C-alpha positions as CSV (number, residue, x, y, z in Angstrom):
1,M,15.5,-21.1,43.9
2,A,14.8,-23.9,41.5
3,P,17.7,-25.7,39.9
4,I,18.9,-24.5,36.5
5,I,20.4,-26.1,33.5
6,R,23.5,-24.4,32.2
7,P,26.5,-25.2,30.0
8,A,29.2,-27.3,31.6
9,T,32.7,-25.8,32.0
10,K,36.1,-27.0,33.1
11,A,35.4,-25.4,36.5
12,D,32.8,-28.1,37.0
13,K,35.3,-31.0,36.7
14,S,35.4,-31.9,40.4
15,A,31.6,-32.1,40.6
16,L,31.4,-34.0,37.3
17,S,33.9,-36.6,38.6
18,N,32.0,-36.9,41.9
19,I,28.6,-37.5,40.2
20,C,30.2,-40.0,37.9
21,L,31.6,-41.9,40.9
22,L,28.3,-41.8,42.8
23,T,26.3,-43.2,39.9
24,A,28.9,-45.6,38.2
25,N,27.7,-48.8,39.9
26,A,24.7,-49.4,37.6
27,G,23.2,-46.1,38.7
28,T,24.3,-46.3,42.3
29,S,27.4,-45.3,44.2
30,S,30.7,-47.0,43.4
31,E,32.7,-45.2,46.2
32,H,33.2,-48.5,48.1
33,L,34.5,-50.2,45.0
34,H,37.5,-48.0,44.4
35,S,40.8,-47.1,46.0
36,H,41.2,-44.7,43.0
37,P,37.9,-43.0,42.9
38,A,38.8,-40.6,40.1
39,L,38.8,-43.4,37.5
40,P,35.1,-43.4,36.5
41,G,35.1,-39.7,35.9
42,L,38.4,-39.7,34.0
43,I,36.8,-42.0,31.4
44,Y,33.1,-41.0,31.3
45,A,32.9,-37.3,32.3
46,L,36.0,-35.2,32.2
47,P,36.9,-35.7,28.6
48,Y,33.7,-33.9,27.6
49,V,34.9,-30.6,29.1
50,N,38.5,-30.9,27.8
51,L,38.4,-32.3,24.2
52,E,37.3,-31.3,20.7
53,S,33.8,-31.9,19.3
54,T,32.2,-32.0,22.8
55,W,29.3,-30.4,24.6
56,G,27.8,-30.5,28.1
57,F,25.1,-29.2,30.4
58,V,24.9,-29.4,34.2
59,L,22.0,-29.3,36.6
60,D,23.0,-26.6,39.0
61,D,21.0,-26.4,42.3
62,D,22.0,-23.1,44.0
63,G,25.7,-23.6,43.2
64,E,25.8,-27.4,43.7
65,I,26.1,-29.5,40.6
66,V,23.7,-32.4,41.0
67,G,23.5,-33.8,37.4
68,Y,24.8,-33.6,33.9
69,T,24.4,-34.5,30.3
70,L,27.7,-34.7,28.3
71,G,28.4,-35.8,24.8
72,A,30.2,-35.4,21.5
73,Y,28.9,-34.1,18.2
74,D,31.3,-36.3,16.2
75,T,32.4,-39.4,18.0
76,R,35.3,-40.3,15.7
77,K,36.8,-36.8,16.1
78,F,36.3,-37.1,19.9
79,E,38.1,-40.5,19.8
80,E,40.9,-39.0,17.8
81,S,41.2,-36.0,20.1
82,A,41.3,-38.3,23.2
83,D,44.0,-40.5,21.6
84,L,46.2,-37.4,21.3
85,D,45.4,-35.3,24.3
86,W,43.7,-37.4,27.0
87,W,44.6,-41.1,27.2
88,P,48.4,-40.9,26.9
89,S,48.9,-39.2,30.2
90,L,46.4,-41.5,31.9
91,K,48.0,-44.6,30.5
92,A,51.4,-43.4,31.7
93,H,50.1,-42.8,35.2
94,Y,47.7,-45.7,35.7
95,G,49.2,-48.5,33.5
96,P,52.2,-49.2,35.7
97,L,49.9,-49.7,38.7
98,L,48.5,-52.9,37.1
99,H,52.0,-54.5,37.6
100,D,52.7,-52.9,41.0
101,S,51.9,-55.3,43.9
102,D,51.9,-52.4,46.3
103,A,49.2,-50.5,44.4
104,A,46.3,-52.1,46.3
105,L,44.0,-51.9,43.3
106,T,40.5,-53.1,43.7
107,A,38.8,-55.2,41.0
108,A,36.9,-52.2,39.9
109,D,40.1,-50.1,39.7
110,K,41.7,-52.8,37.5
111,T,38.6,-52.9,35.2
112,Y,38.7,-49.1,34.7
113,I,42.5,-49.0,34.2
114,N,42.3,-51.8,31.6
115,T,39.6,-49.7,29.9
116,I,42.0,-46.8,29.8
117,M,44.7,-49.0,28.4
118,N,42.4,-50.5,25.7
119,I,39.8,-47.8,25.0
120,P,36.9,-49.3,23.0
121,R,35.9,-47.6,19.8
122,A,32.3,-46.9,18.7
123,S,31.2,-49.5,16.2
124,D,30.3,-48.9,12.6
125,V,26.7,-49.7,13.5
126,M,26.6,-47.0,16.1
127,L,28.1,-44.4,13.8
128,A,25.9,-45.4,10.9
129,F,23.0,-44.4,13.1
130,A,24.5,-41.2,14.5
131,P,27.9,-39.5,14.7
132,A,26.9,-38.1,18.1
133,H,26.7,-39.8,21.5
134,L,25.7,-38.6,25.0
135,H,25.9,-39.5,28.7
136,I,23.6,-38.5,31.5
137,D,23.9,-38.9,35.3
138,I,21.9,-37.4,38.1
139,L,22.5,-37.7,41.9
140,P,19.8,-39.7,43.7
141,S,18.6,-36.6,45.5
142,H,17.4,-35.1,42.2
143,Q,16.1,-38.2,40.5
144,R,12.5,-38.9,39.7
145,Q,11.7,-35.2,39.7
146,G,11.6,-34.7,35.9
147,W,15.2,-33.4,35.7
148,G,16.4,-36.3,33.6
149,R,13.8,-35.5,30.9
150,K,14.8,-31.8,31.1
151,L,18.5,-32.6,30.7
152,I,17.8,-34.8,27.7
153,A,15.5,-32.1,26.3
154,R,18.3,-29.6,26.5
155,A,20.7,-32.1,24.9
156,M,18.4,-32.7,22.0
157,E,17.8,-29.0,21.5
158,N,21.5,-28.5,21.4
159,L,22.0,-31.3,18.9
160,K,19.3,-29.9,16.7
161,E,20.9,-26.4,16.8
162,N,24.1,-28.0,15.6
163,D,22.3,-29.9,12.7
164,I,22.7,-33.3,14.4
165,K,19.7,-35.5,13.6
166,S,20.2,-38.5,15.9
167,V,22.2,-39.7,18.9
168,W,23.0,-42.8,20.8
169,L,24.2,-43.6,24.3
170,G,25.6,-46.5,26.2
171,M,24.3,-47.8,29.5
172,D,25.1,-50.6,31.9
173,P,22.6,-53.4,31.0
174,K,22.3,-54.1,34.8
175,N,20.8,-50.6,35.2
176,T,17.2,-51.6,34.5
177,A,15.8,-48.4,35.9
178,A,17.8,-46.4,33.4
179,A,16.5,-48.6,30.6
180,V,13.0,-47.9,31.6
181,F,13.7,-44.2,31.8
182,Y,15.2,-44.1,28.3
183,R,12.4,-46.2,26.7
184,R,9.9,-43.9,28.3
185,L,11.6,-41.0,26.5
186,G,11.5,-42.8,23.1
187,F,15.0,-44.3,23.0
188,R,15.2,-47.9,21.6
189,E,17.9,-50.6,21.5
190,L,20.0,-50.2,18.4
191,D,19.8,-53.3,16.2
192,G,23.3,-54.8,15.6
193,A,25.0,-52.8,18.4
194,Q,26.3,-54.3,21.6
195,E,24.0,-54.7,24.6
196,G,23.2,-51.4,26.4
197,I,23.3,-49.1,23.3
198,M,20.1,-47.1,22.9
199,A,19.3,-44.5,20.3
200,I,16.9,-41.9,19.1
201,T,16.5,-39.4,16.3
202,V,15.7,-35.8,17.0
203,Q,12.5,-36.2,15.0
204,E,11.4,-39.2,17.2
205,W,12.2,-37.1,20.3
206,E,10.0,-34.3,19.1
207,E,7.2,-36.6,18.1
208,Y,7.3,-38.9,21.1
209,A,8.7,-37.2,24.1
210,V,8.1,-33.5,23.8
């Protein structure tokens, strides 16, 4: 049976976390970089099945989750919800490890924990273009088969259904393959935003990519 795209749920959290880990190193696995492998997913995946103003879809291949697209309709509301209900417990758990000589943190662990302790906010430039943002990750086994385009298409359909007219995403600038993929779909670098921010309007998607 062919894979299907369906709404993400809290029951998918283990798979979402795993996919995030296996794609977090500029699109490749970061398993070898972490002694705390949950960290990438705790920042970039799991909030989107736990907080307000979020949405998500997974690529389900006969019961195995092999990809996802996740996002927020209103990034500021998402940030506020995370400040109240997501980051405090993670800061309490992981923050002390930065000062624990026995914690055996890797460099990547420290980078992610420092991100948790000082979560960056979306810039005014990004929010002036769109209140919404998204993430997408697919396991290597299902890349280059058209599933990325299909996941983005479902995300754009969902945004349009919710009267969202544009969206942006952040990517690792070192992930050149992802940049090529996004440009092929009509995304463009957002002028005035930090490196790695790409954006598209729903109208551009419908005119260019569909």
